[in-house]
C-alpha positions in Angstrom: -45.6 -11.3 6.0 -42.0 -10.3 5.2 -41.7 -6.5 5.8 -38.8 -4.1 5.2 -37.5 -4.3 8.9 -37.3 -8.1 8.7 -35.4 -7.8 5.4 -32.9 -5.4 6.5 -32.3 -7.4 9.8 -31.7 -10.5 7.8 -29.5 -8.7 5.2 -27.3 -7.4 8.1 -26.9 -10.8 9.5 -26.1 -12.3 6.3 -23.4 -9.6 5.7 -21.8 -10.0 9.1 -19.7 -13.1 8.4 -18.2 -11.8 5.3 -17.2 -8.6 7.0 -15.6 -10.6 9.9 -13.7 -12.9 7.4 -12.5 -9.9 5.6 -11.2 -8.3 8.8 -9.5 -11.6 9.9 -7.7 -11.8 6.5 -6.2 -8.4 6.7 -8.6 -7.0 4.1 -10.0 -4.4 6.4 -7.5 -1.5 6.5 -5.0 -0.9 3.7 -1.4 -1.7 4.6 1.1 1.3 4.4 2.4 1.7 0.7 6.1 2.0 1.7 8.4 2.0 4.8 7.5 4.1 7.8 9.2 7.6 8.0 12.3 7.6 10.3 10.5 9.8 12.9 7.7 7.2 13.3 10.0 4.2 13.1 12.2 5.6 15.9 9.3 5.8 18.3 9.3 3.4 21.3 6.7 1.9 23.4 5.6 3.9 26.4 3.5 1.1 27.7 5.5 0.7 30.9 4.9 4.4 31.8 1.2 4.1 31.6 -0.7 3.9 35.0 -4.1 2.9 35.5 -6.6 5.4 36.9 -7.8 4.9 40.3 -11.5 4.2 41.2 -11.9 7.6 42.7 -10.6 9.3 39.5 -13.0 7.2 37.4 -15.9 8.3 39.6 -14.7 11.9 39.2 -14.6 11.7 35.4 -18.1 10.1 35.3 -19.4 12.9 37.5 -17.8 15.6 35.3 -19.3 13.9 32.3 -22.8 14.0 33.9 -22.4 17.7 34.8 -21.3 18.6 31.1 -24.2 16.5 29.7 -26.5 18.3 32.0 -25.2 21.7 31.0 -25.7 20.7 27.3 -29.2 19.7 27.9 -29.9 23.2 29.8 -28.6 25.1 26.7 -31.1 26.2 24.1 -30.9 25.7 20.3 -28.4 28.1 18.9 -26.3 28.5 22.1 -22.9 27.2 22.3 -20.9 25.7 25.3 -17.2 26.1 25.3 -15.4 23.7 27.5 -12.1 24.8 28.8 
């Protein structure tokens, strides 16, 4: 029997190729209407200044995120957590 879940799954799969082709052809996002403002056009790449984070820093970020998620779970409804 063909149920709603199966129909939606097939509809999503059928739509995927057309969405992908549209994005490849540049039909996804609209192009800017005119030239860029001078302040934006004057920007230069800062790629050479970027430094990858260390494994230790990554572990620290993950641990901080876990602590924050635990704090959020401990709060009751209506309470607010302000992260500084």
